PDB file of N, CA, C and O in Angstrom, chain B, residues numbered from 101:
ATOM      1  N   ASP B 101     -10.520  23.498  -1.780  1.00  0.00           N
ATOM      2  CA  ASP B 101      -9.110  23.563  -2.150  1.00  0.00           C
ATOM      3  C   ASP B 101      -8.209  23.102  -1.007  1.00  0.00           C
ATOM      4  O   ASP B 101      -7.061  23.534  -0.903  1.00  0.00           O
ATOM      5  N   LEU B 102      -8.728  22.230  -0.156  1.00  0.00           N
ATOM      6  CA  LEU B 102      -7.972  21.690   0.969  1.00  0.00           C
ATOM      7  C   LEU B 102      -6.852  20.778   0.465  1.00  0.00           C
ATOM      8  O   LEU B 102      -7.125  19.838  -0.281  1.00  0.00           O
ATOM      9  N   PRO B 103      -5.583  21.034   0.858  1.00  0.00           N
ATOM     10  CA  PRO B 103      -4.485  20.139   0.473  1.00  0.00           C
ATOM     11  C   PRO B 103      -4.575  18.824   1.263  1.00  0.00           C
ATOM     12  O   PRO B 103      -4.402  18.810   2.481  1.00  0.00           O
ATOM     13  N   VAL B 104      -4.842  17.741   0.566  1.00  0.00           N
ATOM     14  CA  VAL B 104      -5.004  16.422   1.186  1.00  0.00           C
ATOM     15  C   VAL B 104      -3.907  15.493   0.687  1.00  0.00           C
ATOM     16  O   VAL B 104      -3.662  15.395  -0.516  1.00  0.00           O
ATOM     17  N   TRP B 105      -3.255  14.818   1.613  1.00  0.00           N
ATOM     18  CA  TRP B 105      -2.274  13.795   1.254  1.00  0.00           C
ATOM     19  C   TRP B 105      -2.897  12.440   1.539  1.00  0.00           C
ATOM     20  O   TRP B 105      -3.370  12.187   2.647  1.00  0.00           O
ATOM     21  N   ILE B 106      -2.897  11.567   0.535  1.00  0.00           N
ATOM     22  CA  ILE B 106      -3.432  10.216   0.669  1.00  0.00           C
ATOM     23  C   ILE B 106      -2.257   9.246   0.675  1.00  0.00           C
ATOM     24  O   ILE B 106      -1.473   9.205  -0.273  1.00  0.00           O
ATOM     25  N   PHE B 107      -2.142   8.479   1.729  1.00  0.00           N
ATOM     26  CA  PHE B 107      -1.080   7.485   1.847  1.00  0.00           C
ATOM     27  C   PHE B 107      -1.614   6.152   1.347  1.00  0.00           C
ATOM     28  O   PHE B 107      -2.440   5.523   2.009  1.00  0.00           O
ATOM     29  N   GLY B 108      -1.145   5.717   0.180  1.00  0.00           N
ATOM     30  CA  GLY B 108      -1.585   4.472  -0.436  1.00  0.00           C
ATOM     31  C   GLY B 108      -2.425   4.757  -1.664  1.00  0.00           C
ATOM     32  O   GLY B 108      -3.421   5.477  -1.591  1.00  0.00           O
ATOM     33  N   TYR B 109      -2.023   4.188  -2.799  1.00  0.00           N
ATOM     34  CA  TYR B 109      -2.746   4.417  -4.045  1.00  0.00           C
ATOM     35  C   TYR B 109      -3.244   3.104  -4.621  1.00  0.00           C
ATOM     36  O   TYR B 109      -3.094   2.832  -5.812  1.00  0.00           O
ATOM     37  N   GLY B 110      -3.838   2.297  -3.757  1.00  0.00           N
ATOM     38  CA  GLY B 110      -4.480   1.057  -4.188  1.00  0.00           C
ATOM     39  C   GLY B 110      -5.916   1.340  -4.576  1.00  0.00           C
ATOM     40  O   GLY B 110      -6.254   2.461  -4.955  1.00  0.00           O
ATOM     41  N   HIS B 111      -6.758   0.333  -4.482  1.00  0.00           N
ATOM     42  CA  HIS B 111      -8.159   0.457  -4.895  1.00  0.00           C
ATOM     43  C   HIS B 111      -8.875   1.603  -4.166  1.00  0.00           C
ATOM     44  O   HIS B 111      -9.497   2.450  -4.806  1.00  0.00           O
ATOM     45  N   VAL B 112      -8.788   1.629  -2.854  1.00  0.00           N
ATOM     46  CA  VAL B 112      -9.468   2.662  -2.061  1.00  0.00           C
ATOM     47  C   VAL B 112      -8.827   4.029  -2.289  1.00  0.00           C
ATOM     48  O   VAL B 112      -9.535   5.025  -2.433  1.00  0.00           O
ATOM     49  N   GLY B 113      -7.502   4.088  -2.323  1.00  0.00           N
ATOM     50  CA  GLY B 113      -6.807   5.351  -2.541  1.00  0.00           C
ATOM     51  C   GLY B 113      -7.160   5.998  -3.873  1.00  0.00           C
ATOM     52  O   GLY B 113      -7.299   7.218  -3.958  1.00  0.00           O
ATOM     53  N   LYS B 114      -7.306   5.184  -4.911  1.00  0.00           N
ATOM     54  CA  LYS B 114      -7.670   5.713  -6.239  1.00  0.00           C
ATOM     55  C   LYS B 114      -9.068   6.321  -6.225  1.00  0.00           C
ATOM     56  O   LYS B 114      -9.281   7.407  -6.764  1.00  0.00           O
ATOM     57  N   ILE B 115     -10.012   5.629  -5.616  1.00  0.00           N
ATOM     58  CA  ILE B 115     -11.388   6.140  -5.544  1.00  0.00           C
ATOM     59  C   ILE B 115     -11.432   7.432  -4.731  1.00  0.00           C
ATOM     60  O   ILE B 115     -12.084   8.399  -5.125  1.00  0.00           O
ATOM     61  N   LEU B 116     -10.747   7.441  -3.617  1.00  0.00           N
ATOM     62  CA  LEU B 116     -10.727   8.608  -2.755  1.00  0.00           C
ATOM     63  C   LEU B 116     -10.073   9.807  -3.450  1.00  0.00           C
ATOM     64  O   LEU B 116     -10.579  10.925  -3.361  1.00  0.00           O
ATOM     65  N   ALA B 117      -8.961   9.581  -4.134  1.00  0.00           N
ATOM     66  CA  ALA B 117      -8.279  10.660  -4.845  1.00  0.00           C
ATOM     67  C   ALA B 117      -9.166  11.254  -5.933  1.00  0.00           C
ATOM     68  O   ALA B 117      -9.241  12.474  -6.086  1.00  0.00           O
ATOM     69  N   LYS B 118      -9.827  10.399  -6.676  1.00  0.00           N
ATOM     70  CA  LYS B 118     -10.719  10.862  -7.737  1.00  0.00           C
ATOM     71  C   LYS B 118     -11.871  11.690  -7.165  1.00  0.00           C
ATOM     72  O   LYS B 118     -12.213  12.741  -7.705  1.00  0.00           O
ATOM     73  N   THR B 119     -12.457  11.217  -6.087  1.00  0.00           N
ATOM     74  CA  THR B 119     -13.590  11.907  -5.456  1.00  0.00           C
ATOM     75  C   THR B 119     -13.164  13.257  -4.885  1.00  0.00           C
ATOM     76  O   THR B 119     -13.832  14.266  -5.110  1.00  0.00           O
ATOM     77  N   LEU B 120     -12.059  13.276  -4.149  1.00  0.00           N
ATOM     78  CA  LEU B 120     -11.611  14.523  -3.536  1.00  0.00           C
ATOM     79  C   LEU B 120     -11.188  15.550  -4.578  1.00  0.00           C
ATOM     80  O   LEU B 120     -11.413  16.746  -4.394  1.00  0.00           O
ATOM     81  N   THR B 121     -10.581  15.098  -5.667  1.00  0.00           N
ATOM     82  CA  THR B 121     -10.206  16.011  -6.740  1.00  0.00           C
ATOM     83  C   THR B 121     -11.443  16.632  -7.370  1.00  0.00           C
ATOM     84  O   THR B 121     -11.463  17.826  -7.666  1.00  0.00           O
ATOM     85  N   ALA B 122     -12.471  15.822  -7.574  1.00  0.00           N
ATOM     86  CA  ALA B 122     -13.721  16.331  -8.142  1.00  0.00           C
ATOM     87  C   ALA B 122     -14.368  17.364  -7.225  1.00  0.00           C
ATOM     88  O   ALA B 122     -15.089  18.245  -7.694  1.00  0.00           O
ATOM     89  N   LEU B 123     -14.115  17.263  -5.929  1.00  0.00           N
ATOM     90  CA  LEU B 123     -14.663  18.212  -4.966  1.00  0.00           C
ATOM     91  C   LEU B 123     -13.772  19.447  -4.794  1.00  0.00           C
ATOM     92  O   LEU B 123     -14.112  20.356  -4.037  1.00  0.00           O
ATOM     93  N   GLY B 124     -12.645  19.480  -5.488  1.00  0.00           N
ATOM     94  CA  GLY B 124     -11.776  20.651  -5.464  1.00  0.00           C
ATOM     95  C   GLY B 124     -10.568  20.569  -4.557  1.00  0.00           C
ATOM     96  O   GLY B 124      -9.861  21.565  -4.405  1.00  0.00           O
ATOM     97  N   SER B 125     -10.301  19.427  -3.947  1.00  0.00           N
ATOM     98  CA  SER B 125      -9.128  19.293  -3.084  1.00  0.00           C
ATOM     99  C   SER B 125      -7.857  19.174  -3.906  1.00  0.00           C
ATOM    100  O   SER B 125      -7.873  18.694  -5.040  1.00  0.00           O
ATOM    101  N   GLN B 126      -6.767  19.615  -3.321  1.00  0.00           N
ATOM    102  CA  GLN B 126      -5.444  19.457  -3.918  1.00  0.00           C
ATOM    103  C   GLN B 126      -4.878  18.145  -3.380  1.00  0.00           C
ATOM    104  O   GLN B 126      -4.462  18.075  -2.224  1.00  0.00           O
ATOM    105  N   VAL B 127      -4.863  17.117  -4.209  1.00  0.00           N
ATOM    106  CA  VAL B 127      -4.496  15.769  -3.767  1.00  0.00           C
ATOM    107  C   VAL B 127      -3.031  15.478  -4.060  1.00  0.00           C
ATOM    108  O   VAL B 127      -2.544  15.709  -5.167  1.00  0.00           O
ATOM    109  N   THR B 128      -2.338  14.965  -3.046  1.00  0.00           N
ATOM    110  CA  THR B 128      -0.981  14.444  -3.192  1.00  0.00           C
ATOM    111  C   THR B 128      -1.010  12.998  -2.728  1.00  0.00           C
ATOM    112  O   THR B 128      -1.523  12.698  -1.650  1.00  0.00           O
ATOM    113  N   ILE B 129      -0.464  12.106  -3.537  1.00  0.00           N
ATOM    114  CA  ILE B 129      -0.405  10.676  -3.205  1.00  0.00           C
ATOM    115  C   ILE B 129       0.977  10.351  -2.657  1.00  0.00           C
ATOM    116  O   ILE B 129       1.986  10.793  -3.208  1.00  0.00           O
ATOM    117  N   VAL B 130       1.027   9.584  -1.580  1.00  0.00           N
ATOM    118  CA  VAL B 130       2.293   9.083  -1.038  1.00  0.00           C
ATOM    119  C   VAL B 130       2.240   7.567  -1.135  1.00  0.00           C
ATOM    120  O   VAL B 130       1.437   6.923  -0.460  1.00  0.00           O
ATOM    121  N   ASP B 131       3.093   7.001  -1.970  1.00  0.00           N
ATOM    122  CA  ASP B 131       3.128   5.545  -2.139  1.00  0.00           C
ATOM    123  C   ASP B 131       4.475   5.158  -2.729  1.00  0.00           C
ATOM    124  O   ASP B 131       4.811   5.605  -3.825  1.00  0.00           O
ATOM    125  N   PRO B 132       5.256   4.340  -2.033  1.00  0.00           N
ATOM    126  CA  PRO B 132       6.579   3.972  -2.544  1.00  0.00           C
ATOM    127  C   PRO B 132       6.551   2.972  -3.692  1.00  0.00           C
ATOM    128  O   PRO B 132       7.590   2.703  -4.296  1.00  0.00           O
ATOM    129  N   TYR B 133       5.381   2.416  -4.006  1.00  0.00           N
ATOM    130  CA  TYR B 133       5.322   1.342  -4.984  1.00  0.00           C
ATOM    131  C   TYR B 133       4.740   1.728  -6.334  1.00  0.00           C
ATOM    132  O   TYR B 133       4.765   0.916  -7.259  1.00  0.00           O
ATOM    133  N   ILE B 134       4.224   2.927  -6.475  1.00  0.00           N
ATOM    134  CA  ILE B 134       3.603   3.289  -7.750  1.00  0.00           C
ATOM    135  C   ILE B 134       4.621   3.898  -8.704  1.00  0.00           C
ATOM    136  O   ILE B 134       5.602   4.509  -8.281  1.00  0.00           O
ATOM    137  N   GLU B 135       4.377   3.727  -9.974  1.00  0.00           N
ATOM    138  CA  GLU B 135       5.236   4.303 -11.002  1.00  0.00           C
ATOM    139  C   GLU B 135       4.517   5.406 -11.766  1.00  0.00           C
ATOM    140  O   GLU B 135       5.148   6.370 -12.199  1.00  0.00           O
ATOM    141  N   GLU B 136       3.210   5.277 -11.936  1.00  0.00           N
ATOM    142  CA  GLU B 136       2.438   6.289 -12.643  1.00  0.00           C
ATOM    143  C   GLU B 136       1.223   6.661 -11.810  1.00  0.00           C
ATOM    144  O   GLU B 136       0.585   5.818 -11.179  1.00  0.00           O
ATOM    145  N   CYS B 137       0.933   7.943 -11.830  1.00  0.00           N
ATOM    146  CA  CYS B 137      -0.188   8.434 -11.043  1.00  0.00           C
ATOM    147  C   CYS B 137      -0.660   9.743 -11.668  1.00  0.00           C
ATOM    148  O   CYS B 137       0.171  10.595 -11.979  1.00  0.00           O
ATOM    149  N   PRO B 138      -1.963   9.932 -11.863  1.00  0.00           N
ATOM    150  CA  PRO B 138      -2.453  11.160 -12.469  1.00  0.00           C
ATOM    151  C   PRO B 138      -2.430  12.363 -11.519  1.00  0.00           C
ATOM    152  O   PRO B 138      -2.744  13.480 -11.931  1.00  0.00           O
ATOM    153  N   TYR B 139      -2.064  12.147 -10.266  1.00  0.00           N
ATOM    154  CA  TYR B 139      -2.022  13.213  -9.277  1.00  0.00           C
ATOM    155  C   TYR B 139      -0.582  13.501  -8.906  1.00  0.00           C
ATOM    156  O   TYR B 139       0.320  12.733  -9.240  1.00  0.00           O
ATOM    157  N   ARG B 140      -0.370  14.608  -8.215  1.00  0.00           N
ATOM    158  CA  ARG B 140       0.973  14.887  -7.700  1.00  0.00           C
ATOM    159  C   ARG B 140       1.290  13.764  -6.709  1.00  0.00           C
ATOM    160  O   ARG B 140       0.460  13.428  -5.864  1.00  0.00           O
ATOM    161  N   TRP B 141       2.471  13.193  -6.809  1.00  0.00           N
ATOM    162  CA  TRP B 141       2.789  12.107  -5.891  1.00  0.00           C
ATOM    163  C   TRP B 141       4.246  12.127  -5.492  1.00  0.00           C
ATOM    164  O   TRP B 141       5.094  12.648  -6.216  1.00  0.00           O
ATOM    165  N   VAL B 142       4.532  11.559  -4.340  1.00  0.00           N
ATOM    166  CA  VAL B 142       5.878  11.398  -3.820  1.00  0.00           C
ATOM    167  C   VAL B 142       6.012   9.972  -3.307  1.00  0.00           C
ATOM    168  O   VAL B 142       5.029   9.349  -2.906  1.00  0.00           O
ATOM    169  N   LYS B 143       7.223   9.468  -3.322  1.00  0.00           N
ATOM    170  CA  LYS B 143       7.427   8.089  -2.879  1.00  0.00           C
ATOM    171  C   LYS B 143       7.326   7.955  -1.358  1.00  0.00           C
ATOM    172  O   LYS B 143       6.782   6.969  -0.860  1.00  0.00           O
ATOM    173  N   THR B 144       7.836   8.921  -0.629  1.00  0.00           N
ATOM    174  CA  THR B 144       7.705   8.922   0.832  1.00  0.00           C
ATOM    175  C   THR B 144       7.416  10.338   1.289  1.00  0.00           C
ATOM    176  O   THR B 144       7.689  11.291   0.559  1.00  0.00           O
ATOM    177  N   TRP B 145       6.879  10.488   2.463  1.00  0.00           N
ATOM    178  CA  TRP B 145       6.562  11.831   2.952  1.00  0.00           C
ATOM    179  C   TRP B 145       7.817  12.657   3.162  1.00  0.00           C
ATOM    180  O   TRP B 145       7.742  13.885   3.138  1.00  0.00           O
ATOM    181  N   GLN B 146       8.965  12.032   3.366  1.00  0.00           N
ATOM    182  CA  GLN B 146      10.206  12.765   3.573  1.00  0.00           C
ATOM    183  C   GLN B 146      10.607  13.557   2.326  1.00  0.00           C
ATOM    184  O   GLN B 146      11.285  14.578   2.439  1.00  0.00           O
ATOM    185  N   GLU B 147      10.197  13.098   1.136  1.00  0.00           N
ATOM    186  CA  GLU B 147      10.571  13.768  -0.109  1.00  0.00           C
ATOM    187  C   GLU B 147       9.683  14.971  -0.404  1.00  0.00           C
ATOM    188  O   GLU B 147      10.040  15.812  -1.229  1.00  0.00           O
ATOM    189  N   GLY B 148       8.548  15.064   0.247  1.00  0.00           N
ATOM    190  CA  GLY B 148       7.594  16.125  -0.058  1.00  0.00           C
ATOM    191  C   GLY B 148       7.592  17.219   0.983  1.00  0.00           C
ATOM    192  O   GLY B 148       8.440  17.271   1.873  1.00  0.00           O
ATOM    193  N   LYS B 149       6.641  18.063   0.846  1.00  0.00           N
ATOM    194  CA  LYS B 149       6.475  19.168   1.783  1.00  0.00           C
ATOM    195  C   LYS B 149       5.239  18.903   2.622  1.00  0.00           C
ATOM    196  O   LYS B 149       4.170  19.464   2.381  1.00  0.00           O
ATOM    197  N   LEU B 150       5.405  18.052   3.594  1.00  0.00           N
ATOM    198  CA  LEU B 150       4.281  17.582   4.404  1.00  0.00           C
ATOM    199  C   LEU B 150       3.571  18.710   5.145  1.00  0.00           C
ATOM    200  O   LEU B 150       2.370  18.609   5.393  1.00  0.00           O
ATOM    201  N   LYS B 151       4.273  19.776   5.505  1.00  0.00           N
ATOM    202  CA  LYS B 151       3.632  20.884   6.226  1.00  0.00           C
ATOM    203  C   LYS B 151       2.544  21.559   5.401  1.00  0.00           C
ATOM    204  O   LYS B 151       1.713  22.276   5.959  1.00  0.00           O
ATOM    205  N   GLN B 152       2.527  21.348   4.076  1.00  0.00           N
ATOM    206  CA  GLN B 152       1.490  21.916   3.232  1.00  0.00           C
ATOM    207  C   GLN B 152       0.171  21.164   3.384  1.00  0.00           C
ATOM    208  O   GLN B 152      -0.891  21.712   3.090  1.00  0.00           O
ATOM    209  N   ALA B 153       0.228  19.934   3.832  1.00  0.00           N
ATOM    210  CA  ALA B 153      -0.984  19.113   3.975  1.00  0.00           C
ATOM    211  C   ALA B 153      -1.830  19.618   5.131  1.00  0.00           C
ATOM    212  O   ALA B 153      -1.314  19.934   6.203  1.00  0.00           O
ATOM    213  N   ARG B 154      -3.133  19.691   4.903  1.00  0.00           N
ATOM    214  CA  ARG B 154      -4.057  20.052   5.974  1.00  0.00           C
ATOM    215  C   ARG B 154      -4.866  18.838   6.415  1.00  0.00           C
ATOM    216  O   ARG B 154      -5.513  18.862   7.461  1.00  0.00           O
ATOM    217  N   ALA B 155      -4.825  17.777   5.610  1.00  0.00           N
ATOM    218  CA  ALA B 155      -5.488  16.523   5.965  1.00  0.00           C
ATOM    219  C   ALA B 155      -4.651  15.370   5.432  1.00  0.00           C
ATOM    220  O   ALA B 155      -4.126  15.440   4.321  1.00  0.00           O
ATOM    221  N   VAL B 156      -4.527  14.324   6.214  1.00  0.00           N
ATOM    222  CA  VAL B 156      -3.824  13.105   5.812  1.00  0.00           C
ATOM    223  C   VAL B 156      -4.800  11.955   5.970  1.00  0.00           C
ATOM    224  O   VAL B 156      -5.441  11.805   7.010  1.00  0.00           O
ATOM    225  N   ILE B 157      -4.908  11.139   4.918  1.00  0.00           N
ATOM    226  CA  ILE B 157      -5.803   9.983   4.949  1.00  0.00           C
ATOM    227  C   ILE B 157      -4.977   8.741   4.650  1.00  0.00           C
ATOM    228  O   ILE B 157      -4.269   8.692   3.644  1.00  0.00           O
ATOM    229  N   LEU B 158      -5.061   7.747   5.508  1.00  0.00           N
ATOM    230  CA  LEU B 158      -4.310   6.500   5.328  1.00  0.00           C
ATOM    231  C   LEU B 158      -5.194   5.462   4.654  1.00  0.00           C
ATOM    232  O   LEU B 158      -6.209   5.045   5.214  1.00  0.00           O
ATOM    233  N   THR B 159      -4.809   5.045   3.455  1.00  0.00           N
ATOM    234  CA  THR B 159      -5.529   3.980   2.759  1.00  0.00           C
ATOM    235  C   THR B 159      -4.594   2.816   2.464  1.00  0.00           C
ATOM    236  O   THR B 159      -4.951   1.897   1.727  1.00  0.00           O
ATOM    237  N   MET B 160      -3.406   2.857   3.037  1.00  0.00           N
ATOM    238  CA  MET B 160      -2.424   1.803   2.791  1.00  0.00           C
ATOM    239  C   MET B 160      -2.665   0.641   3.747  1.00  0.00           C
ATOM    240  O   MET B 160      -3.304   0.786   4.789  1.00  0.00           O
ATOM    241  N   SER B 161      -2.140  -0.500   3.364  1.00  0.00           N
ATOM    242  CA  SER B 161      -2.234  -1.640   4.273  1.00  0.00           C
ATOM    243  C   SER B 161      -1.217  -1.446   5.397  1.00  0.00           C
ATOM    244  O   SER B 161      -0.146  -0.872   5.198  1.00  0.00           O
ATOM    245  N   LEU B 162      -1.570  -1.925   6.552  1.00  0.00           N
ATOM    246  CA  LEU B 162      -0.663  -1.833   7.683  1.00  0.00           C
ATOM    247  C   LEU B 162       0.053  -3.166   7.820  1.00  0.00           C
ATOM    248  O   LEU B 162      -0.561  -4.197   8.096  1.00  0.00           O
ATOM    249  N   ASN B 163       1.346  -3.124   7.622  1.00  0.00           N
ATOM    250  CA  ASN B 163       2.163  -4.334   7.693  1.00  0.00           C
ATOM    251  C   ASN B 163       3.562  -3.955   8.178  1.00  0.00           C
ATOM    252  O   ASN B 163       3.783  -2.816   8.592  1.00  0.00           O
ATOM    253  N   LYS B 164       4.495  -4.883   8.132  1.00  0.00           N
ATOM    254  CA  LYS B 164       5.842  -4.628   8.642  1.00  0.00           C
ATOM    255  C   LYS B 164       6.563  -3.516   7.885  1.00  0.00           C
ATOM    256  O   LYS B 164       7.364  -2.790   8.473  1.00  0.00           O
ATOM    257  N   SER B 165       6.290  -3.375   6.593  1.00  0.00           N
ATOM    258  CA  SER B 165       6.978  -2.327   5.829  1.00  0.00           C
ATOM    259  C   SER B 165       6.397  -0.934   6.085  1.00  0.00           C
ATOM    260  O   SER B 165       7.066   0.065   5.821  1.00  0.00           O
ATOM    261  N   SER B 166       5.181  -0.854   6.586  1.00  0.00           N
ATOM    262  CA  SER B 166       4.571   0.457   6.822  1.00  0.00           C
ATOM    263  C   SER B 166       4.392   0.786   8.305  1.00  0.00           C
ATOM    264  O   SER B 166       3.914   1.870   8.641  1.00  0.00           O
ATOM    265  N   GLN B 167       4.769  -0.129   9.191  1.00  0.00           N
ATOM    266  CA  GLN B 167       4.464   0.068  10.602  1.00  0.00           C
ATOM    267  C   GLN B 167       5.178   1.263  11.228  1.00  0.00           C
ATOM    268  O   GLN B 167       4.697   1.802  12.224  1.00  0.00           O
ATOM    269  N   ARG B 168       6.291   1.682  10.684  1.00  0.00           N
ATOM    270  CA  ARG B 168       7.013   2.812  11.257  1.00  0.00           C
ATOM    271  C   ARG B 168       6.933   4.071  10.392  1.00  0.00           C
ATOM    272  O   ARG B 168       7.682   5.025  10.601  1.00  0.00           O
ATOM    273  N   MET B 169       6.026   4.065   9.427  1.00  0.00           N
ATOM    274  CA  MET B 169       5.910   5.215   8.535  1.00  0.00           C
ATOM    275  C   MET B 169       5.460   6.465   9.286  1.00  0.00           C
ATOM    276  O   MET B 169       5.932   7.565   8.999  1.00  0.00           O
ATOM    277  N   LEU B 170       4.557   6.304  10.239  1.00  0.00           N
ATOM    278  CA  LEU B 170       4.054   7.445  11.001  1.00  0.00           C
ATOM    279  C   LEU B 170       4.677   7.437  12.395  1.00  0.00           C
ATOM    280  O   LEU B 170       4.031   7.067  13.375  1.00  0.00           O
ATOM    281  N   ASP B 171       5.921   7.843  12.466  1.00  0.00           N
ATOM    282  CA  ASP B 171       6.629   7.852  13.735  1.00  0.00           C
ATOM    283  C   ASP B 171       6.765   9.282  14.245  1.00  0.00           C
ATOM    284  O   ASP B 171       6.132  10.192  13.708  1.00  0.00           O
ATOM    285  N   TYR B 172       7.563   9.486  15.253  1.00  0.00           N
ATOM    286  CA  TYR B 172       7.706  10.825  15.831  1.00  0.00           C
ATOM    287  C   TYR B 172       8.229  11.826  14.809  1.00  0.00           C
ATOM    288  O   TYR B 172       7.847  12.996  14.861  1.00  0.00           O
ATOM    289  N   ARG B 173       9.101  11.404  13.871  1.00  0.00           N
ATOM    290  CA  ARG B 173       9.609  12.325  12.844  1.00  0.00           C
ATOM    291  C   ARG B 173       8.477  12.797  11.936  1.00  0.00           C
ATOM    292  O   ARG B 173       8.462  13.954  11.516  1.00  0.00           O
ATOM    293  N   PHE B 174       7.538  11.916  11.634  1.00  0.00           N
ATOM    294  CA  PHE B 174       6.389  12.294  10.814  1.00  0.00           C
ATOM    295  C   PHE B 174       5.601  13.409  11.510  1.00  0.00           C
ATOM    296  O   PHE B 174       5.293  14.433  10.901  1.00  0.00           O
ATOM    297  N   PHE B 175       5.281  13.201  12.780  1.00  0.00           N
ATOM    298  CA  PHE B 175       4.456  14.175  13.501  1.00  0.00           C
ATOM    299  C   PHE B 175       5.196  15.476  13.798  1.00  0.00           C
ATOM    300  O   PHE B 175       4.563  16.502  14.049  1.00  0.00           O
ATOM    301  N   GLU B 176       6.526  15.448  13.774  1.00  0.00           N
ATOM    302  CA  GLU B 176       7.298  16.684  13.911  1.00  0.00           C
ATOM    303  C   GLU B 176       7.245  17.514  12.628  1.00  0.00           C
ATOM    304  O   GLU B 176       7.533  18.711  12.661  1.00  0.00           O
ATOM    305  N   ASN B 177       6.884  16.902  11.502  1.00  0.00           N
ATOM    306  CA  ASN B 177       6.908  17.560  10.209  1.00  0.00           C
ATOM    307  C   ASN B 177       5.535  17.914   9.642  1.00  0.00           C
ATOM    308  O   ASN B 177       5.432  18.318   8.483  1.00  0.00           O
ATOM    309  N   VAL B 178       4.489  17.769  10.436  1.00  0.00           N
ATOM    310  CA  VAL B 178       3.152  18.072   9.949  1.00  0.00           C
ATOM    311  C   VAL B 178       2.741  19.488  10.347  1.00  0.00           C
ATOM    312  O   VAL B 178       3.328  20.098  11.240  1.00  0.00           O
ATOM    313  N   HIS B 179       1.734  19.983   9.668  1.00  0.00           N
ATOM    314  CA  HIS B 179       1.165  21.288   9.994  1.00  0.00           C
ATOM    315  C   HIS B 179       0.498  21.189  11.362  1.00  0.00           C
ATOM    316  O   HIS B 179      -0.098  20.157  11.670  1.00  0.00           O
ATOM    317  N   PRO B 180       0.580  22.232  12.192  1.00  0.00           N
ATOM    318  CA  PRO B 180      -0.007  22.160  13.532  1.00  0.00           C
ATOM    319  C   PRO B 180      -1.526  21.910  13.538  1.00  0.00           C
ATOM    320  O   PRO B 180      -2.060  21.404  14.526  1.00  0.00           O
ATOM    321  N   GLU B 181      -2.214  22.254  12.459  1.00  0.00           N
ATOM    322  CA  GLU B 181      -3.661  22.064  12.405  1.00  0.00           C
ATOM    323  C   GLU B 181      -4.051  20.883  11.517  1.00  0.00           C
ATOM    324  O   GLU B 181      -5.148  20.864  10.959  1.00  0.00           O
ATOM    325  N   LEU B 182      -3.169  19.907  11.385  1.00  0.00           N
ATOM    326  CA  LEU B 182      -3.420  18.745  10.536  1.00  0.00           C
ATOM    327  C   LEU B 182      -4.628  17.952  11.024  1.00  0.00           C
ATOM    328  O   LEU B 182      -4.809  17.749  12.225  1.00  0.00           O
ATOM    329  N   ILE B 183      -5.450  17.510  10.077  1.00  0.00           N
ATOM    330  CA  ILE B 183      -6.589  16.647  10.388  1.00  0.00           C
ATOM    331  C   ILE B 183      -6.177  15.223  10.102  1.00  0.00           C
ATOM    332  O   ILE B 183      -6.972  14.301  10.288  1.00  0.00           O
TER     333      ILE B 183
END
């Protein structure tokens, strides 16, 4: 029942979300580009309750639009025991 946030809901993110859900994790998807998702999802981490996450997995592409997503504000808002 580990709360896991997956950043990116592309091919890899979908497989990972499905697998982790089957194992009992509470999955939250963070992706600004999706419109429909079978899991709890938020467009950006700022809209959600990031401190609830105990694990964060990045499956998004790294490019100019995502290069500043994990900045000092992100790390100020995570749980102290985040994986």
